[in-house]
N, C-alpha and C positions, 0 to 999 in steps of 0.2 A: 117587702113584708106584706103587701096587700094583694099581690097577684095570686098567691096560693088559694085563699078562699074564693076568689073570683073564678079561677080555673076549676076548683072543686064544684062550684055552683054549675058550671058548664058540664062537668062530668055526670052530675046527677040526671041530666037529660039524655045521656047516651045509654043505649041498651047493651053495648058490648063491654063497657067498663064496669064490671061488677066483680071485683077481685076476691071472691069468697075463699078461694083456695090458693091464691097466689103466694101466700107465705111459704108454701112448700115447693115452689117451682125449682129452686136450686137443688134441694135434696132429691126431687124427682128426676131432674136432668142428670144428676150424679148417679142415681140408681140405673137410669137407662144406659148410661155410659158403661157401668160395671157389667150389666147383663149383655152388652153388645148391641142394644137396640139403636137404630139410627134416629129414632124419634127424639127431638129436642123441643122444649116449649119456650117460646119467645115471651119473656115477661113484659116487654114494652107494650104490646098490644092490649094487655089486660089491665095494666096499671097507669096507662097514659094514653092520651089522644094526640100526642105530639105537641108541637108548638101551636098555640092559639093566639090570635090577635085580640087583644083586650081593649085597645084604644089606639089613637093615632101614635104610632111609633112605639107601642108597648106590646111586646110579644113574650109569652111565657109558657113553660110546660111544668111549672112547679105546682104540685098538688098537695104537698106535705104528706108525711106518713100518717098524720092524724086524719087527713082526708081519706086515705086508703082504709084506715081502721073504721072510719065512719061509714064508708061504703060497705064494708064487710058486715058489721054488726050494729051500726047505729051509734048513737052517743054513748050508751052504757059500755059498749065494747071498746070504744076509743079511750074512755076514762079508765076502764079496767086494765087494758094493755099498757097505758101510760104509767099508771100507778105500779103495776107489776114490774115493769122494766126499771122504773125509778128506784124501787125498793132493792132490786138486784144490784143496780149500779151503785147506789149509796152504800150498800153492804160491802161491796168490793172496794169502793173508795175509802171507807173507814178502816177496812182491814189493811189497806196499803200503808196507812200511817204507822202501823205496828210491825209491818213485815218488810224485810229487805229482799224478799224472794223476787227474782226478776220476772217470773210468770205473773205474779200478782201485780207488779208494777206495770208490765205490758198490758195486762187485761184492764187495769185502771185507765191508762192512757187511751187505749182502744175504745173502751166503752164511753169515756167522756167525749171523745171525738164523735162517736156515733150519736150520742145524745145531743150534741151540739148541732149536728147536721141533719137530725131527724125532721127538722122543719122543712127541709128541701126534698127529701126522698124517703121512701119506705125502705129501710136498710136491709130487711130480710130477703128482698128480691135482688140484691146486688151481689155479684160474685165476689168482689173484694171483701165483703163481710166474712166470707168463709176462707178466702185465700190468705189474708194477712195473718191470722193466728196460725195457720198451717205452715206458712213460710217462716214465721218466727220460730215455731217449734223445730222445723227443719234446720234453720240457721243455728239455733242453740245446740242441737244434736251434733251438727257438723263441727262446730267450734269446740264442744266438749271432747269429741273424738280426736280432733287435732291436738288439743291440750294434753290428752292422755298419751297420744303417740309421742309427743315432744318430751313428756316426762319420762316415758320408757326409754327413749333414745338417750336422754341425758343420764339416766341411771346406768345404762349400759356403758356409756363413755366413762363414768366415774369408776365403775368396776374394772375396766380395762386399763386404767392409769396405774 
Protein backbone atom coordinates (compact mmCIF):
# COMPACT_ATOMS: atom_id res chain seq x y z
CA UNK A 1 0.00 0.00 0.00
CA UNK A 2 2.89 2.41 0.64
CA UNK A 3 5.10 1.66 -2.34
CA UNK A 4 2.83 3.44 -4.86
CA UNK A 5 3.32 6.94 -3.45
CA UNK A 6 7.05 6.30 -2.96
CA UNK A 7 7.44 5.21 -6.60
CA UNK A 8 5.35 8.19 -7.73
CA UNK A 9 7.69 10.49 -5.81
CA UNK A 10 10.60 8.98 -7.73
CA UNK A 11 8.74 9.40 -11.04
CA UNK A 12 8.36 13.13 -10.47
CA UNK A 13 12.14 13.47 -10.79
CA UNK A 14 12.31 11.67 -14.15
CA UNK A 15 12.12 13.65 -17.39
CA UNK A 16 10.84 10.77 -19.56
CA UNK A 17 7.88 9.79 -17.39
CA UNK A 18 5.35 12.42 -18.34
CA UNK A 19 2.37 10.47 -19.68
CA UNK A 20 0.39 13.42 -21.09
CA UNK A 21 -1.05 11.41 -23.96
CA UNK A 22 -0.60 7.82 -22.76
CA UNK A 23 -4.34 7.36 -22.21
CA UNK A 24 -4.57 7.02 -26.00
CA UNK A 25 -1.70 4.57 -26.61
CA UNK A 26 -3.90 1.52 -27.21
CA UNK A 27 -6.30 3.30 -29.61
CA UNK A 28 -3.27 4.77 -31.44
CA UNK A 29 -1.65 1.34 -31.75
CA UNK A 30 -4.96 -0.07 -33.02
CA UNK A 31 -5.17 2.75 -35.57
CA UNK A 32 -1.61 2.05 -36.73
CA UNK A 33 -2.48 -1.63 -37.10
CA UNK A 34 -5.57 -0.84 -39.19
CA UNK A 35 -3.70 1.46 -41.58
CA UNK A 36 -0.85 -1.03 -41.88
CA UNK A 37 1.81 1.07 -40.20
CA UNK A 38 4.54 -0.93 -38.43
CA UNK A 39 4.81 1.80 -35.76
CA UNK A 40 3.77 0.64 -32.28
CA UNK A 41 4.06 2.67 -29.11
CA UNK A 42 5.36 0.91 -26.00
CA UNK A 43 3.34 2.16 -23.04
CA UNK A 44 5.71 0.88 -20.37
CA UNK A 45 8.47 3.41 -21.02
CA UNK A 46 6.02 6.31 -20.68
CA UNK A 47 4.10 5.20 -17.58
CA UNK A 48 6.74 3.33 -15.60
CA UNK A 49 10.44 3.29 -14.90
CA UNK A 50 10.36 -0.41 -14.18
CA UNK A 51 11.13 -1.86 -10.78
CA UNK A 52 12.79 0.48 -8.31
CA UNK A 53 14.53 -0.43 -5.07
CA UNK A 54 12.74 1.39 -2.27
CA UNK A 55 14.52 -0.10 0.69
CA UNK A 56 16.30 -3.24 1.83
CA UNK A 57 14.42 -6.08 0.16
CA UNK A 58 11.60 -3.80 -1.08
CA UNK A 59 11.25 -3.48 -4.85
CA UNK A 60 8.20 -2.07 -6.59
CA UNK A 61 6.94 -0.74 -9.90
CA UNK A 62 3.48 0.22 -8.65
CA UNK A 63 2.75 3.86 -9.35
CA UNK A 64 -1.06 3.73 -9.18
CA UNK A 65 -3.41 5.13 -11.78
CA UNK A 66 -3.86 8.14 -9.54
CA UNK A 67 -0.14 8.84 -9.83
CA UNK A 68 -0.40 8.72 -13.61
CA UNK A 69 -3.31 11.14 -13.55
CA UNK A 70 -1.35 13.38 -11.22
CA UNK A 71 1.54 13.45 -13.68
CA UNK A 72 -0.82 14.25 -16.54
CA UNK A 73 -2.72 17.15 -15.02
CA UNK A 74 -1.91 17.54 -11.39
CA UNK A 75 -4.18 17.08 -8.42
CA UNK A 76 -7.32 18.60 -10.06
CA UNK A 77 -7.09 16.21 -13.02
CA UNK A 78 -6.62 13.18 -10.75
CA UNK A 79 -9.69 14.17 -8.72
CA UNK A 80 -11.71 14.92 -11.88
CA UNK A 81 -10.94 11.58 -13.57
CA UNK A 82 -11.58 9.67 -10.33
CA UNK A 83 -14.97 11.34 -9.82
CA UNK A 84 -15.93 10.98 -13.49
CA UNK A 85 -15.11 7.27 -13.60
CA UNK A 86 -16.76 6.69 -10.20
CA UNK A 87 -20.01 8.31 -11.40
CA UNK A 88 -19.98 6.15 -14.53
CA UNK A 89 -19.26 2.96 -12.57
CA UNK A 90 -21.87 3.65 -9.90
CA UNK A 91 -24.47 4.41 -12.55
CA UNK A 92 -23.81 1.08 -14.27
CA UNK A 93 -23.65 -0.68 -10.89
CA UNK A 94 -27.06 0.70 -9.81
CA UNK A 95 -28.53 -0.09 -13.23
CA UNK A 96 -27.43 -3.71 -12.87
CA UNK A 97 -29.71 -4.13 -9.83
CA UNK A 98 -32.77 -3.60 -12.02
CA UNK A 99 -31.50 -5.30 -15.15
CA UNK A 100 -31.00 -8.93 -16.03
CA UNK A 101 -29.20 -8.02 -19.23
CA UNK A 102 -25.95 -9.95 -19.43
CA UNK A 103 -24.14 -6.99 -21.05
CA UNK A 104 -24.98 -4.78 -18.07
CA UNK A 105 -23.94 -7.48 -15.63
CA UNK A 106 -20.65 -8.10 -17.43
CA UNK A 107 -19.93 -4.38 -17.60
CA UNK A 108 -20.65 -4.08 -13.89
CA UNK A 109 -18.27 -6.89 -12.96
CA UNK A 110 -15.63 -5.62 -15.38
CA UNK A 111 -15.76 -2.02 -14.13
CA UNK A 112 -15.80 -3.05 -10.46
CA UNK A 113 -12.69 -5.12 -11.09
CA UNK A 114 -11.01 -2.25 -12.89
CA UNK A 115 -11.89 0.16 -10.07
CA UNK A 116 -10.53 -2.26 -7.50
CA UNK A 117 -7.25 -2.68 -9.35
CA UNK A 118 -6.79 0.97 -10.30
CA UNK A 119 -4.59 1.48 -7.27
CA UNK A 120 -1.98 -0.72 -8.95
CA UNK A 121 -2.06 0.38 -12.58
CA UNK A 122 -3.50 2.91 -14.98
CA UNK A 123 -6.03 0.68 -16.74
CA UNK A 124 -6.50 2.66 -19.98
CA UNK A 125 -2.97 1.75 -21.09
CA UNK A 126 -3.56 -1.99 -20.64
CA UNK A 127 -4.57 -4.05 -23.64
CA UNK A 128 -6.89 -6.38 -21.61
CA UNK A 129 -9.03 -3.33 -20.75
CA UNK A 130 -10.06 -3.34 -24.42
CA UNK A 131 -9.76 -7.06 -25.12
CA UNK A 132 -12.06 -8.43 -22.40
CA UNK A 133 -15.22 -6.62 -23.53
CA UNK A 134 -14.51 -7.51 -27.17
CA UNK A 135 -13.95 -11.18 -26.33
CA UNK A 136 -17.12 -11.16 -24.25
CA UNK A 137 -19.14 -9.71 -27.15
CA UNK A 138 -17.59 -12.22 -29.55
CA UNK A 139 -18.38 -15.10 -27.19
CA UNK A 140 -22.00 -13.94 -26.78
CA UNK A 141 -22.36 -13.58 -30.56
CA UNK A 142 -20.95 -17.07 -31.17
CA UNK A 143 -23.14 -18.70 -28.52
CA UNK A 144 -26.26 -16.92 -29.81
CA UNK A 145 -25.45 -18.06 -33.34
CA UNK A 146 -24.94 -21.62 -32.10
CA UNK A 147 -28.23 -21.44 -30.19
CA UNK A 148 -30.11 -20.24 -33.30
CA UNK A 149 -28.53 -22.96 -35.42
CA UNK A 150 -29.52 -25.59 -32.87
CA UNK A 151 -33.11 -24.30 -32.77
CA UNK A 152 -33.30 -24.36 -36.57
CA UNK A 153 -32.00 -27.93 -36.70
CA UNK A 154 -34.47 -29.02 -34.02
CA UNK A 155 -37.38 -27.36 -35.82
CA UNK A 156 -36.38 -29.12 -39.07
CA UNK A 157 -36.28 -32.45 -37.23
CA UNK A 158 -39.76 -31.81 -35.81
CA UNK A 159 -41.14 -31.11 -39.30
CA UNK A 160 -39.61 -34.25 -40.78
CA UNK A 161 -41.15 -36.54 -38.15
